[in-house]
N, C-alpha and C positions, 0 to 999 in steps of 0.2 A: 307321863304328866308331871311326875315329881322332878325330873331333870329340867323341865322348863321353869319350874318354880325356883330352881337353884341357879338359873342363868340370869345374871344381873342385867346384861344388855337387853334381853328379851323382856324382863320385868319393867325396865325403864320405857321400852317401846310401848308396852301394853298400858302403862300408867299414862303416858303422854297421849296415846290415842283415845283412852277412855275419857279423859278430861276434854279433849277436843271434840269428840263425838257427842258428849253431853251438850256442849254448846251448839254443835251443828244440828242435832235433832230438834232441839228447842227452837233454833232459828228457822229451820225448814217449815215446821208446823206454824210458827208465828208468821212467816212470810206468806204462806198460803191463806191463813186467816186474815192477815193484813190486806192482801190484794182483794180478798172476798169482801171485806168491809168497805174498802175504798171504792170498789167498782160495782159490788152487788152481783157479780157474775161468777157462776161456777166454772165456766170455760176460762175466764181470765185467771182464776185461782189455780186451775189445772195447768195453765200456761206457765206459771211460776216453776212447776216441776219440769216442764219442757226445757227451760233455760238451764236447769241443773244438768240435764242429760245431754244437751246439745254438744258440749265440748268433747264428749266421748267419740264423736265422729272423727275427731282429729287426734285420737289417742296415739297413733304411730309417731307423731311429732314428740309426744311426751316420752316415748321409749327412747328416742334419739338423745334427748336431754339426760335421761337416767343413765344411759350407757356412756355418754360423752363426758360426764362430770361425776365426781365422787357422790355416791348415792346418799350418804349421810348429809352432805352439804346441800344437795338438792332438796331433801326433806326439810331441813331447817330453814333455808331461804324462802321456800314456797309458803311455809306456815307464817313466817314473819311478814311477808308481802300481803298475804290475805288478811292478817290482823289489821294492817293499815287500811286496806281497801274497804273493810267492813264499816269503817268510820263514815263512809259516804252516806250510809243510811240515815245519818243524823239530819240530812237535808230533806228527807221525805216528809211532806206536810199535808198533801192533798192527793186526789185522784190524778191530777196532772203530773204528779211525780212518780207514778207507777213505773214509768220507763226506767227510772233510776234504780228501783228495786230489782227490775229485770236485769239491769246491767250488773249489779252486785251479785245477783244469783248466777249470772253467766260466769263471772270471775270465780265464784265459788266452785262452779262445775269444772273450770280449767284447773284449779288447784287440786280438786279431788282426783282428777286423772293423773296428775303428776305425782301426788302424794301416794296414791294407791300403787302405782307402778314402782316407785322408789321403795316403798315399804315392803312390797312383795319380793323384790330383789334382795333387799337388805336382810329380811327374815331368813332366806335360804342360806345366807352366809353366817348367821348367828347361831342357828340350831342345826342339829344333825338331820340327815335326810329322813330317817325313820320317825323323827319327831315333827316333821313338817305338817302332817294332817292335824295333830293335836295343837300345834302352834297356831296354824291358820284358824282352827276352830275357836281357840281362846281369843284371838284377835277379833274374829267375827262376833263372838259373844260379847267382848268388851265394847265393840262398836254398835251392833244392833241391840244388844241387851239393855243398853241405857234407855231404850224406848220405854222401859217400864216407868222411868221418872222424867226423862227429858220432855216428852210431849205435854205432860201435866204441868211441868215447870214453865215450859214455853207458853202454853195457853194461859196459865195463871199470871205469869209476868206480863203477857200481852194485855190481859184484861185489866190488871191492876196498874201497870206502869207504861204500857205501850211497846211497840216493836223496837224502839230505840234502845231500851234497856236490854232486850234480848240480844240485839246486835252487839252491844258493848260486852255482854257476857261471852258471846262467841269469840269476839276479838281477843279477849283475855285467855281463852282456852287455846287458841292458836299459838299464842306466846308460850303458854305452859308446855304444849307439845314440842315446840322448838327447843325449849330448855331441856326437856327430858331426853331428847335424842342427842343433844349436844353433849350430855353426860355419858352417852354410850361410848365405850372404848372401841375404836375402829381403826387401829393402826394400819391395816392393810387396805383401807378404803381408797380407791383410786379411780382414774379413768379406765374404762374397760374397752374403749375404742380409741386406738391411737392412729395418728396420721390424718391425712386429708382425704377421707373418703367422700365420694359424691353423696349429696343429701338424698337423692333418689335411691341410691343403693342402700343407704342406711335405713330409709323408711321401709323399703320392701323386704329387707333381710328377715325381720321378725315375721312378716306375713308368709314369706316363702318357707320359713322353718316350720311354722305350725301347720301349714297346709301340706307339707311333705310327710307329716305323721298321720297315718290313718286314724289313730285313736283321737288325737287332738282335733283333726278335721271333722270327724263325725260328731264329736262332742260339741264343738263350736257351732256347727250347722244346726244341730237339734236345739241347742240352747238359744241360738239367735232367732230361730223360727218361733220358739215358745215365747220369747220376749217381744216378738212382733205383736202379740196380743196382750201380754201381761202388763204392758205399759198403760193399757186402758184403765187399770185400777187407780192410777194417780188422779184421774179426773172422776171416775165412777164412785170413788169413796165419798165424794160430796153428795152425789145423787143417792147413794145407799143410805147415808145419814139423813139427808133432807127428805127424800121421797119415800124411801123404804121404812125408815125408823121414825121419821117425823121428829128429829132432834135438831138442835142448833149445831152450827159448824164446829163449836168447841168440843163436841162429842168425838170428833176425829182423834183428839188426844187420847181418849179411852181406847179406841181401836188400835192406835199406835202402841199403846202400852201392852195390849194383848199380843200384838205382832212381835214386840220386843221379848215377851215371855217365851214365845215360840222360838225365837232366835237363840235365846239363852239355852233352852233345852237341847236344841239341835247342835249348837256350837259345842257344848260340853260333851255331847255324844259323838261328835264328828270324828275324833281320833279313833275310837273303838269301832265306829261304823266303817271307816275307811279300811282299817285292818281286816275287817270281816268281809266286806263286799267290793273293796277297791274304790279308787277315786272317781272313775268314770261312772260306775253304778251309783255312787253317791249323788252325782248330778241327776241321774235317772230318777232316784227317789225324791230329790228336791223338786224336779219338774212335776212329778206326780202329786206332790203336796200342794203345789199351786193350783193344779187342776181340781183337786178336791175342795180347796178353799173357794174357788169360783162358784162351785155348786152350792156350798153352804151359804155364801153371800146372798143367795136368792131368797132365803127365809127372812120374812119381815119381823124378826125377833132380835132384840138387842143382845141377849145372851148367846144365841146361836151365831150371830154375826161376829161376836167376839171370838168364838171358837174358830170361825173361818179365818179371822185375822191371825190367830195363833198358828194355824196350819200354813197360812201364807208366809208368815215370818220364818217358820221352820224350813219351809221349802226353799225360800230365797237364800237362807243361810247355807243349806247343804249344796245348792247349785254353785254358790260363790266359793265355798271352801273346796269343793270337788274340782272346780275349774282351775283355781289358782294352784292347788296342789299338783294337779295333772301337768300343768305347764311348767311349774318349778322342777318337777322330777324328770321331765323329758327335754329340758333345754340346758345347754351349756352356759356357764356363768357369764361369758362375754357377750352372750346374745339374750340373756334372761330379761333385761329391762325392756328391750324392743319386742320380745315374744309376749311378755305379759301385757304390754301396752297394746300390741296388735290384737291380742285375744279380747281385751276389754273393748277395743274399737269394733271388732266383729260382732260381738253380742250386744253392744250398746247402740250401734247404728239402728237396727230394727226397733230397739226399745225407744229411741228418740222419735222415730217415725210413729211408733205406736202411741206415744203420749200426745203428739200433735193430732194424730188421727182420732184418738179417743176424745180429745177436747172438741173436735168438730162433730164427730158422730153423736156425742152426748146431746147436741142441740137438735138432732134429727131423729135419733133412734132411741127407743126405750132402753134404759140401762140394763134391764133384765135380759134382753136379747143379746147385748154385748157380753154379759157374763156367761151366757150359754156358749157363745163363740169362743171365749177364753177357755172354758172348760174342755171343749171339744178339741181345739188345736193343741193345747198343752198335753192332753192325754195321748193324742196321736204322736207327738214328739217323744214322749217318754217311752212309748211302745217301740218306736223305730230305733231309738238309741239303745234300748235294752237288747235288741236283736242285731245291731250292727257289730262288726268285728272291732274290738277295742283291746287288742293284745300287744300293742307296741311297747317295746322295752323302755324303761326309764333311764335317764342319764344320771349316773351316780357321781356326785362331786367328790373330789379328792379330800382325804381327811385333813382337818385343821387342828392347830395346837389348841389345847384347853387352857383357860385362865384359872386363877385361883378360886373363882367363884363356882367352878364346876361346869361352866358353859364354854362355848367356843368364843374365841376372839372373832370379831367381824372382819376377818381377812378373806381375800378372794381365793377360791379353790385353785390349787395348782400353782399359786404364786411362789 
């Protein structure tokens, strides 16, 4: 952990992501509440989260961009473009403009795919392989951990000043993230795919690589199946708050804070946990955490439901850190962007379907029954993955020169 704190490039990356995520989390909560107030529909509010997840269906395209262009430049340009697009929310005035909110949320989802893949590939070049679990855990902590403040900030700003102010805040944080990464020294950052490869070949290379590894294949299949039901929670949270706890929609901010607390605890422990049980079993533990949370959500008590949100946040954090670390360690640098993007696409496709399905089922089925389904399916996935063979060797990158700050230069391994 201490070596990460001495790595200036990693510090800048964490700083930029923390500011950006602060705005992002506030915006997402505000958008859900915004759509709910404009339409009065829980399904429409849940639909906002669907548009965030939809672009992950096309994650392999993001991987091509990340490997085709310098990853630092991809990160910076994507943040700046999103900062400009968020200004479109200033045109939203009534329920007739909800489509514009959906369009902005869709663009936000596209940027999230690209930024996540670029960041994952860039991190593996900045820090040592042994420090990857701790680095990914800290990034996840910085990202999800701001849920402790961001939802309350978002809900408060929305109540006091409206969604436009929240959108402007997020726009500013995208700029801050771009500036922070611009300051990262990356003299070896370059295109990792040279020449005129066919687009189809580039798109499939990441998928072929992850499915050729038994460890990665089993992990992604189990995680994808678990997320096929976990996405229900994006819509069910409105029913849990409304029908189960009899609170206003703003209470979702409190649950998001509890979820953020779980993410902080899990993120800080991710490095030590990975060294003890391995990256794949970290995913198993994360899936089991979401299963336990689904059961706890059934209790119509605000304090108990907050505990469930804590467990859910911790579980999602560990599944994310475990998945990213497993792919980073088992993928060569010139394929890492496409492998990371392909992995995100594999697990996010069922999640996207799940969000849409959950929004529809919430109109027809009692939310408690859907929570039971979530608990059963995720528990089965955790048990299967724990028993599956996951002993594929990791790909170790070549050593890189160290800079004066004690961390690696962000050069490409083997260059």
